[in-house]
Structures are given as C-alpha cells and as structure tokens.
C-alpha positions in Angstrom: 0.0 0.0 0.0 2.7 2.6 0.8 4.4 1.8 -2.5 1.1 2.4 -4.4 0.5 5.7 -2.6 4.1 6.8 -3.2 3.8 6.0 -6.9 0.5 7.8 -7.3 1.9 10.8 -5.6 4.5 11.2 -8.3 1.9 11.1 -11.1 1.0 14.3 -12.9 -2.7 13.5 -12.6 -4.5 10.8 -10.7 -6.4 8.3 -12.8 -10.1 7.9 -12.0 -11.5 4.6 -13.1 -15.2 4.2 -13.7 -16.8 1.1 -12.5 -17.6 -1.4 -15.2 -21.4 -1.1 -14.5 -21.2 2.7 -15.3 -19.3 1.9 -18.5 -22.0 -0.7 -19.5 -24.8 1.7 -18.8 -23.1 4.7 -20.3 -23.6 6.7 -17.1 -21.8 9.9 -16.3 -21.2 10.7 -12.6 -20.3 14.0 -10.9 -16.7 12.9 -11.1 -16.8 13.7 -14.8 -17.1 17.3 -13.9 -15.3 17.4 -10.6 -12.0 16.1 -11.9 -11.4 18.8 -14.6 -12.5 21.5 -12.1 -10.0 20.3 -9.5 -7.1 20.4 -12.0 -6.9 16.7 -12.9 -8.2 14.8 -15.9 -9.4 11.2 -15.4 -8.5 8.1 -17.4 -11.9 7.1 -18.6 -13.6 3.8 -19.2 -16.2 5.4 -21.3 -17.1 5.6 -25.0 -14.1 7.2 -26.8 -16.5 9.4 -28.8 -17.9 10.9 -25.6 -14.4 11.6 -24.3 -13.2 13.4 -27.4 -16.4 15.4 -27.8 -16.1 16.8 -24.2 -12.4 17.0 -23.7 -11.1 17.1 -27.3 -9.1 14.7 -29.5 -6.0 14.9 -27.2 -7.9 13.3 -24.4 -7.9 10.0 -26.2 -4.4 9.5 -25.0 -5.6 9.7 -21.4 -8.0 6.7 -21.8 -7.4 3.2 -20.6 -7.9 1.4 -23.9 -7.1 -2.1 -25.2 -6.4 -5.3 -23.4 -3.5 -4.0 -21.3 -4.4 -0.9 -19.4 -1.5 -1.4 -17.1 0.8 -0.4 -20.0 -0.9 3.0 -20.2 -0.5 3.5 -16.4 3.1 2.6 -16.6 3.6 5.0 -19.6 2.0 7.8 -17.6 4.5 7.3 -14.8 7.4 7.0 -17.2 6.5 10.2 -19.3 4.8 12.6 -16.9 5.8 15.7 -18.9 4.1 14.4 -22.0 0.8 13.7 -20.3 1.1 16.9 -18.3 1.1 18.8 -21.6 -2.1 17.1 -22.7 -3.8 17.9 -19.3 -2.7 21.6 -19.5 -4.1 21.8 -23.0 -7.4 20.4 -22.0 -7.7 22.7 -19.0 -6.9 25.7 -21.2 -9.5 24.6 -23.8 -12.0 24.2 -21.0 -11.4 27.7 -19.8 -11.9 29.0 -23.3 -15.1 27.1 -24.1 -16.7 26.9 -20.7 -15.4 29.9 -18.8 -17.6 32.6 -17.4 -17.1 34.9 -20.4 -18.0 32.2 -22.9 -21.1 31.1 -21.0 -22.4 34.6 -20.6 -21.8 35.3 -24.3 -23.8 32.2 -25.1 -26.6 33.3 -22.8 -26.9 36.6 -24.5 -26.8 35.0 -27.9 -29.6 32.5 -26.9 -31.8 35.4 -25.6 -31.3 37.3 -28.9 -31.8 34.3 -31.2 -34.9 32.8 -29.4 -36.4 36.0 -28.2 -36.6 34.7 -24.6 -39.0 36.6 -22.4 -37.8 35.7 -18.9 -34.2 35.3 -17.7 -33.0 33.7 -14.5 -29.4 34.4 -13.5 -27.2 36.1 -11.0 -26.4 39.9 -10.6 -22.9 39.3 -12.0 -24.4 38.1 -15.2 -26.8 41.1 -15.4 -23.9 43.4 -15.1 -22.4 41.8 -18.2 -25.8 42.0 -20.0 -26.0 45.7 -19.2 -22.6 46.2 -20.8 -23.6 44.1 -23.8 -26.7 46.2 -24.4 -24.5 49.3 -24.5 -22.5 47.6 -27.2 -25.6 46.7 -29.2 -27.0 43.5 -27.9 -30.8 43.3 -28.3 -32.4 42.0 -25.1 -35.7 43.8 -25.6 -37.6 40.5 -25.7 -37.2 40.1 -22.0 -40.3 41.1 -20.0 -38.8 40.2 -16.6 -35.4 39.5 -15.1 -35.2 37.2 -12.0 -32.1 37.6 -9.9 -30.8 35.1 -7.4 -27.6 33.4 -6.2 -26.2 36.6 -4.6 -27.5 39.9 -3.3 -28.8 42.1 -6.0 -27.1 45.5 -5.6 -29.4 48.5 -5.9 -27.3 50.1 -8.7 -27.7 47.1 -10.9 -31.5 47.1 -10.3 -31.7 50.8 -11.0 -29.6 50.6 -14.2 -31.6 47.7 -15.5 -34.9 49.6 -14.9 -33.5 52.7 -16.6 -32.3 50.8 -19.6 -35.2 48.4 -20.1 -38.1 49.7 -18.1 -38.8 46.0 -17.2 -38.9 44.6 -13.7 -35.9 43.0 -12.1 -37.1 40.6 -9.4 -34.7 39.8 -6.6 -35.3 36.6 -4.7 -33.7 34.2 -2.3 -33.9 30.4 -2.1 -32.0 27.3 -1.1 -31.6 23.7 -2.0 -33.2 22.7 1.3 -36.3 24.8 0.5 -36.5 23.5 -3.1 -36.6 26.9 -4.8 -37.0 30.7 -4.2 -39.1 31.3 -1.1 -38.8 35.1 -0.7 -39.2 37.1 -3.9 -40.3 40.5 -5.3 -43.3 40.5 -7.6 -43.8 42.0 -11.1 -46.3 44.5 -9.5 -44.3 45.0 -6.3 -40.5 45.2 -6.6 -37.9 47.6 -5.0 -34.2 48.1 -5.0 -32.3 46.5 -2.1 -35.3 44.4 -1.2 -35.5 40.6 -1.2 -39.2 40.6 -1.3 -42.1 38.8 0.4 -42.7 35.1 1.1 -43.8 33.1 -1.9 -47.3 31.5 -1.7 -47.0 28.3 0.3 -44.2 29.5 2.5 -44.0 31.3 5.8 -41.2 33.5 7.1 -40.4 35.1 10.4 -37.4 36.9 11.9 -36.0 35.2 15.1 -33.7 37.1 17.5 -31.3 35.8 20.1 -34.1 35.5 22.6 -36.1 33.3 20.2 
C-alpha cells in the first residue's frame, strides 16, 4: 500500500477509473465534472466518442484502452511531462469554451436568437448583460429578469430599470427549500429588497431571545 501511494503521488494526474457497470450503462457521474474542475483529468472507461467530444481529441491519450491498461498507467508514470502537456491543453480549452465569459456570451446569444421573455441568473451576469446592451445586444424581448444566487445591488437594479423599463425581481432560495421562497413581484419590486414570502411559504425573523 505505501508503495502504491508513493507511486500515485509522483503522477501528474490521478487516474479515476469508472466502475464497469457505469461503463456498461453509459452513465456519467459527478466525477466527470469534478476532476477537470480540480485540475486533474481522469483516465476514462467510457465511450471514446464521448471523451473526445467533451475533452477534445487529445484526451484519447488519457484513456485506458485495449487489453493491457497497465501499460498505459506505466507510460503515464514514465512520461509525466508528455501527459502533463495534454492535461494543461485540455484545461486551457475548458477555460476558453466553458469559462464565465464564454457562458455569458452564449446566454446573451440565446436570448437574442430565441427572443426569450424571462431570464433567471445572478447579478454578476446582469452586469455583463447591461454592458452588452451598451455595445448593441438586443435583449428587448425580456419582459422580466429574475435575480438570485447573490444579493442584487441596488445600482444594478436601477440601471436595468433605466435601460429596459422592465422589472428585475430579486429573490432568495436554497436547495433545502426546493426553490425561491422570498421574492419580489412584477407588481411589487424595489431596489435593495429581497421581497415577500412566496405562496405556500411562511417566514419570520428570530432574534437571540427566540
């Protein structure tokens, strides 16, 4: 065991092996997304087409393929710089294709193309959307903007109202409560205000004395 741990510690990336059942069912678990986010790329036991589509053609070299996967593992340990270059390339490609800027640009494009009428996102994204409108983006199809995920600053609310004349509704929710439980309304919204309880929920403020 100590020898195995010592060997793994010298590797550029730690191989993550999917259980054969997952491979058979073609299932994708959270590890698929967790490992790139944490700076490592797993060795997959999944369909090669899926791997190359998500991670690019270079990721094929990171797969355990053929009848002798132990040879791949040995090669990883023997040529760490080679595989490190592949991993770094994949991470850079991920940042380019799936970074915040790329995702927000895609969101704006989708709204323009499909003439979306309601948008649900965080204040950070609305700041980007306000700047995009100054540069010519057409978001006039939106009849309401719902903000959650972080506190909606009053200046963002006020600038949105000034530019669009459409309501921006701040709300707060949590996984444990299933969805937003306090929210502004289309007919009742104010800057710096989280809103009132959504129908079906009750809220109260409890101090140190209960």
